[in-house]
Each structure stands twice: as C-alpha cells, then as structure tokens.
C-alpha positions as CSV (number, residue, x, y, z in Angstrom):
1,M,3.4,25.4,-10.8
2,F,3.9,25.2,-14.2
3,S,3.5,29.4,-15.0
4,A,6.4,30.9,-17.2
5,T,8.2,32.0,-13.7
6,Q,7.6,28.7,-11.7
7,R,8.2,25.9,-13.8
8,G,11.9,25.8,-13.5
9,H,11.4,25.8,-9.7
10,T,8.8,23.6,-9.6
11,L,10.7,20.9,-12.3
12,N,14.0,21.1,-9.8
13,G,11.8,20.2,-7.0
14,I,10.6,16.8,-8.9
15,L,14.1,16.2,-10.2
16,L,15.8,16.5,-6.9
17,V,12.7,13.6,-5.5
18,A,13.4,11.6,-8.6
19,L,17.5,11.3,-7.7
20,F,16.3,10.3,-3.9
21,A,14.0,8.0,-6.0
22,I,17.3,6.5,-8.2
23,A,19.0,6.3,-4.6
24,A,16.4,4.5,-2.5
25,Y,15.8,1.9,-5.4
26,S,19.7,1.3,-5.2
27,I,19.2,0.8,-1.9
28,S,16.8,-1.4,-1.7
29,Q,18.4,-3.9,-4.4
30,T,21.1,-4.8,-1.8
31,S,21.4,-8.3,-0.4
32,W,20.2,-7.2,2.8
33,V,17.7,-4.9,2.4
34,M,16.1,-7.3,-0.4
35,A,16.5,-9.8,2.8
36,L,13.9,-7.8,5.5
37,G,11.9,-7.4,2.6
38,L,11.7,-3.9,2.0
39,S,10.5,-1.8,-0.8
40,P,12.1,0.6,-3.0
41,L,8.6,2.5,-1.5
42,I,9.7,2.4,2.1
43,V,13.4,3.2,1.5
44,G,11.5,5.9,-0.1
45,I,9.9,7.1,2.5
46,L,12.7,6.5,5.1
47,L,15.1,8.9,2.9
48,G,12.4,11.5,2.4
49,A,12.0,11.4,5.9
50,I,15.8,11.9,7.1
51,Y,16.5,14.4,4.5
52,G,12.9,16.5,5.4
53,N,14.0,16.3,9.1
54,T,17.2,17.0,8.6
55,L,18.4,19.3,5.4
56,H,14.8,20.1,4.5
57,Q,15.5,23.6,5.3
58,N,18.1,24.1,3.0
59,I,15.4,23.5,0.2
60,P,14.2,26.7,-2.2
61,V,11.0,27.1,-1.0
62,E,9.7,27.4,-4.5
63,W,10.7,23.9,-5.4
64,H,8.2,22.4,-2.5
65,A,5.7,22.8,-5.7
66,G,7.5,20.2,-7.5
67,I,8.1,17.9,-3.9
68,S,3.9,18.4,-3.9
69,F,3.5,17.8,-7.3
70,S,5.1,14.3,-7.1
71,A,3.2,13.5,-3.8
72,R,0.1,13.5,-5.6
73,K,-0.3,14.1,-9.5
74,I,2.6,11.1,-9.8
75,L,0.8,9.3,-7.3
76,R,-2.3,9.0,-9.1
77,L,-0.2,8.1,-12.4
78,A,1.5,5.5,-9.9
79,I,-1.7,3.8,-9.1
80,I,-3.2,3.8,-12.0
81,L,-0.1,1.9,-14.2
82,Y,-0.2,-0.7,-11.2
83,G,-3.7,-1.9,-12.9
84,F,-0.2,-3.4,-15.3
85,S,0.6,-5.9,-11.9
86,I,-2.3,-8.1,-12.1
87,T,-4.8,-9.8,-14.4
88,F,-8.4,-10.9,-14.2
89,Q,-7.1,-14.3,-15.5
90,E,-4.9,-14.8,-12.5
91,I,-7.6,-14.2,-10.1
92,V,-9.8,-16.3,-11.6
93,S,-7.2,-19.3,-11.1
94,I,-6.8,-19.4,-7.4
95,G,-10.7,-20.5,-7.5
96,W,-14.0,-18.8,-6.0
97,Q,-12.3,-19.9,-2.7
98,G,-9.4,-17.3,-3.4
99,V,-11.5,-14.7,-4.0
100,V,-14.0,-14.8,-1.1
101,L,-10.9,-15.1,1.5
102,A,-9.2,-12.0,-0.4
103,A,-12.3,-10.1,0.5
104,I,-13.4,-11.2,3.6
105,V,-9.8,-10.3,5.0
106,V,-10.3,-6.9,3.3
107,A,-13.0,-5.9,4.0
108,T,-13.0,-7.4,8.2
109,I,-9.3,-5.3,8.9
110,L,-10.8,-2.4,7.4
111,A,-14.0,-2.7,9.6
112,V,-12.4,-3.6,12.8
113,G,-9.1,-1.6,12.6
114,F,-11.3,1.6,11.6
115,W,-13.7,0.9,14.7
116,I,-10.6,0.1,16.9
117,G,-9.2,2.7,15.8
118,T,-11.5,5.6,16.1
119,K,-13.5,4.1,19.2
120,V,-10.6,2.4,21.0
121,L,-8.1,3.8,20.6
122,K,-9.3,7.7,19.8
123,M,-7.4,8.0,16.7
124,E,-7.7,10.2,14.4
125,P,-10.0,8.7,11.7
126,E,-7.6,9.2,8.7
127,T,-4.7,8.0,11.0
128,A,-7.1,4.4,11.9
129,L,-8.3,3.9,8.2
130,L,-4.6,4.0,6.4
131,T,-3.3,2.3,9.3
132,S,-6.1,-0.9,8.8
133,A,-5.5,-0.5,5.1
134,G,-1.7,-1.2,5.2
135,S,-2.4,-4.2,7.3
136,G,-5.6,-5.1,5.4
137,I,-4.6,-4.5,1.5
138,C,-1.1,-4.3,0.4
139,G,0.7,-2.5,2.6
140,A,2.5,0.9,1.9
141,A,0.5,0.9,-1.7
142,A,-2.2,0.9,-0.6
143,V,-1.9,3.6,2.1
144,L,-0.2,5.4,-0.6
145,A,-3.7,4.7,-2.9
146,L,-5.8,5.9,-0.2
147,E,-3.8,9.3,1.0
148,P,-5.8,11.3,-1.5
149,V,-9.5,10.6,-1.0
150,T,-8.6,10.5,3.0
151,K,-7.1,13.7,2.4
152,A,-5.0,12.1,5.3
153,Q,-1.6,14.3,6.4
154,S,2.0,13.3,5.4
155,H,3.0,12.4,9.0
156,Q,-0.2,9.8,9.4
157,T,0.8,8.6,6.1
158,A,4.0,8.0,7.2
159,V,3.1,6.0,10.4
160,A,0.8,4.1,8.8
161,V,3.5,2.8,6.8
162,A,5.9,2.5,9.4
163,T,3.2,0.0,11.1
164,V,3.6,-2.0,7.7
165,V,7.5,-2.2,8.1
166,V,7.4,-3.3,11.4
167,F,5.2,-6.1,11.2
168,G,5.1,-6.8,7.9
169,T,8.7,-7.6,8.2
170,L,7.9,-9.2,11.6
171,A,5.6,-11.6,9.7
172,M,7.8,-12.5,6.7
173,F,10.7,-13.8,9.0
174,L,8.1,-15.2,11.5
175,Y,5.5,-17.2,9.0
176,P,8.4,-19.6,7.4
177,V,9.5,-20.4,11.2
178,L,6.0,-22.0,12.5
179,D,6.0,-23.5,8.9
180,G,8.9,-25.1,9.5
181,M,7.7,-26.3,13.0
182,Q,4.9,-27.8,11.0
183,L,2.5,-26.0,12.9
184,F,-0.2,-25.0,9.6
185,A,-1.4,-27.8,8.7
186,L,-2.7,-27.1,5.4
187,S,-2.7,-28.4,2.1
188,D,0.0,-26.4,-0.5
189,K,-2.9,-25.1,-2.4
190,A,-4.6,-23.4,1.2
191,K,-0.6,-22.7,2.6
192,G,-0.1,-20.6,-0.1
193,L,-3.7,-18.9,0.0
194,Y,-3.4,-18.5,3.7
195,F,0.2,-16.4,3.3
196,G,-1.2,-14.3,0.5
197,S,-3.9,-13.0,2.4
198,T,-2.9,-12.3,5.4
199,L,0.9,-11.0,4.8
200,H,1.0,-7.1,4.4
201,E,2.8,-6.4,1.1
202,V,4.0,-8.0,-2.1
203,A,7.6,-8.6,-1.3
204,Q,7.0,-9.8,2.1
205,V,4.5,-12.3,0.6
206,V,7.6,-13.7,-2.3
207,G,9.7,-13.8,1.0
208,A,7.6,-15.8,3.3
209,A,6.7,-18.2,0.8
210,S,10.0,-18.8,-0.8
211,E,10.6,-22.1,1.1
212,L,7.5,-23.3,0.3
213,P,6.6,-26.1,-2.8
214,E,6.3,-24.0,-5.9
215,I,2.7,-24.3,-6.2
216,A,2.3,-22.8,-2.8
217,Q,4.5,-19.8,-4.2
218,E,2.2,-19.4,-7.1
219,Y,-1.1,-19.3,-4.9
220,A,0.3,-17.4,-2.5
221,V,1.4,-14.4,-5.0
222,I,-1.9,-14.3,-7.0
223,E,-3.5,-14.4,-3.8
224,K,-2.3,-10.9,-2.8
225,M,-2.3,-9.4,-5.9
226,T,-6.1,-10.3,-5.2
227,R,-6.0,-8.5,-2.1
228,V,-4.3,-5.6,-4.2
229,L,-7.7,-5.5,-6.6
230,M,-9.6,-5.2,-4.0
231,I,-8.3,-1.5,-3.8
232,V,-10.9,-0.4,-5.9
233,P,-14.0,-0.9,-4.3
234,V,-12.2,0.0,-1.1
235,I,-11.0,3.7,-2.5
236,L,-14.3,4.2,-4.1
237,I,-16.4,3.5,-1.4
238,V,-13.7,5.3,1.0
239,G,-13.5,8.5,-1.3
240,W,-17.6,8.6,-1.1
241,F,-17.6,8.0,2.6
242,M,-15.1,11.5,2.7
243,A,-16.8,13.5,0.5
244,R,-20.3,13.0,2.0
245,R,-18.7,13.8,5.3
246,V,-17.3,17.0,4.0
247,T,-20.7,17.9,2.2
248,A,-22.8,16.7,5.4
249,S,-21.2,19.3,7.7
250,A,-21.5,21.9,5.1
251,G,-25.3,20.9,5.1
252,K,-24.9,20.4,1.2
253,Q,-25.8,17.3,-0.9
254,S,-23.2,15.2,-1.9
255,S,-22.8,14.2,-5.5
256,L,-21.9,10.1,-6.7
257,V,-20.1,11.4,-9.6
258,A,-18.3,14.0,-7.6
259,S,-16.8,11.9,-5.1
260,I,-15.1,9.3,-7.4
261,P,-11.2,8.9,-7.5
262,W,-11.1,8.3,-11.0
263,F,-7.6,7.3,-10.5
264,A,-9.4,3.9,-9.1
265,V,-11.2,3.7,-12.1
266,G,-8.3,3.8,-14.2
267,F,-6.5,1.4,-12.6
268,L,-9.4,-0.8,-13.1
269,A,-9.3,-0.1,-16.7
270,V,-5.6,-0.7,-16.9
271,A,-6.0,-3.9,-15.3
272,G,-8.3,-4.7,-18.1
273,F,-6.5,-3.8,-20.1
274,N,-3.7,-6.2,-19.0
275,S,-5.7,-8.7,-18.8
276,L,-6.0,-8.4,-22.8
277,D,-2.6,-9.6,-23.2
278,L,-2.3,-7.0,-25.9
279,L,1.2,-5.6,-24.8
280,A,4.4,-7.7,-25.3
281,R,5.7,-9.5,-22.2
282,E,8.7,-6.7,-22.1
283,W,6.6,-3.8,-21.9
284,V,4.8,-5.1,-19.3
285,V,7.7,-6.0,-17.1
286,A,9.3,-2.0,-18.3
287,I,5.6,-0.4,-17.6
288,H,5.2,-2.5,-13.9
289,Q,9.8,-1.0,-13.2
290,L,8.4,2.4,-14.1
291,D,5.3,2.1,-12.0
292,T,7.7,1.6,-9.3
293,F,10.0,4.1,-9.8
294,L,7.0,6.7,-9.3
295,L,5.8,5.2,-6.3
296,T,8.9,5.6,-5.3
297,M,8.8,8.9,-5.8
298,A,6.0,9.5,-4.6
299,M,6.9,7.6,-1.3
300,V,9.8,10.1,-1.5
301,A,7.8,13.4,-1.8
302,L,5.4,12.4,1.3
303,G,8.9,11.5,3.2
304,M,9.7,15.0,2.9
305,E,6.9,16.6,3.8
306,T,6.4,14.4,7.5
307,Q,7.4,15.9,10.3
308,I,8.5,13.5,13.1
309,S,7.0,16.3,15.3
310,K,3.9,15.4,13.8
311,M,4.0,12.1,14.2
312,K,5.0,12.0,17.9
313,Q,1.5,13.6,18.4
314,V,0.4,9.8,16.7
315,G,2.2,8.1,19.9
316,S,1.8,4.8,19.9
317,S,-1.8,4.1,19.0
318,A,-1.2,3.7,15.5
319,F,1.6,0.4,16.2
320,I,-1.2,-1.2,18.9
321,L,-4.1,-0.8,16.6
322,A,-1.4,-2.7,13.6
323,A,-0.3,-5.2,16.3
324,I,-4.2,-6.3,17.4
325,L,-4.4,-6.7,13.3
326,F,-1.2,-8.7,12.8
327,V,-2.4,-11.4,15.5
328,L,-6.2,-10.7,13.8
329,L,-4.6,-11.4,10.5
330,M,-2.3,-14.4,11.6
331,F,-5.2,-16.6,13.4
332,G,-8.4,-15.4,12.1
333,G,-7.1,-15.4,8.3
334,Y,-5.8,-19.5,9.7
335,F,-9.1,-20.5,10.2
336,L,-11.2,-18.8,7.7
337,V,-8.5,-20.8,5.3
338,K,-9.5,-24.1,7.1
339,L,-13.5,-23.1,7.0
340,L,-13.5,-22.4,3.8
341,G,-12.5,-26.2,2.7
342,V,-9.1,-25.3,0.6
C-alpha cells in the first residue's frame, strides 16, 4: 500500500479518516454530547458509518488501503499508547479489594457473556466476545483492542460498540438517580469502586460519579482504569485461543509465541514506563490526547468499512446479550462490593 504508485492514494485515505476524526473530536466536545457521555471514539464510528453507508461509493477504490491502514495499523499503535492512561501506583492505591473486584467482574462478564451469546443466543463467537468485552472491560476501547485478535468483521465491531452506547449511556444516567434515592448503602470508597467496576466507558464513569464525594470519584476512575489494565491478559488469552482454533482446524500445532498479540505487550510496557514518572505531566497529557485522536481515527475507519445491511444480519441478539450483562453488572457488582467488605 506504500509502493511508489500507491503511496499517494493510501495517504489520501488516511487523510480522509483524519479529517473525519477531527470532526468527531470537535463534536464530542460540545456540551450536549459531553452530557451524554459519548467519547470521541463513539462519535467517530457513528460518523464513519454514516459516511460509509451513504457516500462511500464516491471514495476512490485506491483510497481504501489508507482506510484499512487506519483501522488496523494505527489501531495497534493507539492501543500501545493507551498505556499512558494508567500507572501501577494507581492500581495499588485502591487496595486488594479493588484489584480482585476488577478481575472478577472482567472474568465473569466475559465468561458468562460468551457462553450466553454462543450457546443460548446462537451468536457468532466474535460478536459475543466483543459485546462482552465492551460491557466487562472498558467499552469501545476494549472492543477496538480485541478486534485484531478475534479477526472480527467491521459490522461485528460496530454492533458491539452500539451496545456500549445504549447501555453505557443508560447506566450513566441511572446510577446517579438510584444513588439519589439512597438505594446504594455503601461507603464512599465502596461506592466509587462500584461505579468504576460496573460502568462501561471511562467517560461514563466520570459522568456518573461527578455528583459523588471527591474521594469516591477518585476511586471510581482508578477502579475503571484497573479494569482497563485487565485488557492485557484478556488479549493474550483470546489471541492464544483464537490461534489454537485456527491451527486445530488446519491440523497443525499452535505456537505460543506466534499467537501473542505484541501490541498488548507494548501496552503493558508503556504503562510500566508511565509508572516510572520519567516524563513531564504535560507530555503525558499531550500523548494521551494524541492517543485519543488515533483511537478515533481507527473508529472512523471501522465505521467506513461497516455496512448497515450486515449489521442487520446480527439482529437483536447482541443487544439482548448486552442487556443481560447490564443487569448482571448492576446487581452482581453491587453484591460483590458488599461481599468484599469494602
């Protein structure tokens, strides 16, 4: 795609995606979009899908390589840089209960979601896994991170992100209402851990916890980022599992090294580097902003590759699964926090 004859067309495709990402980022900063807790990533895939299903035929075929590059290569770089969003010191600060809580929530939602999705709802494994990851780990970012290792198609990724939009937004508005009715009999720390361990997106955690005491807000965000860190073992396990499935069907031995998604290792290495506090804070903030833009580009590109007709083939099963996981997160997460005695 970067040969002498194709390079210009590929760069044009990347530039087109970047322009849409700029628009998505600008829209996400408007007051009403921020009130809905919609991140630039979600706005990006919506814009990309709208364009991809209306004017996509007007894009020169030669530009498609640039769109594909944005959806895959830029995505991997963005996931690596996502490590600058977290430090190991923050993880330690929430105590063992917070780490155990995050691990149980992620493992349970993924396992239960995959089983219900594939066995009960008869969903494609990729769609069930991505939908469960969006609910259990960190919303759209988790869907994006697992997309390369699951080899999911663009419409499967888009459906999984759509479930995050619907149920993540619902939770963001519902939790403060329930808290205002004093239905959460939890301490400030426990309430923060509950919000952080059961809401979908980081932005939705921030929005839902904004009315809580400051200490609860801090615990909510750190607990959420602890779930984000869980994405590393999940990617490694899923990558190995998918590689094993492919090699088993081909009658070959699977290679552990070959199945490792190295961008996940890069994410962990960057998080470790960020924990050393070697970069000035303003540099970390700038890298985080760049990373958000790169993730938005990847979302736009995936949206451009998504066809509504293929999304319809998935049907309502992904939303039924997401609804079940939403209820499980709300009630199961609450009782789990109580059980841990936070």
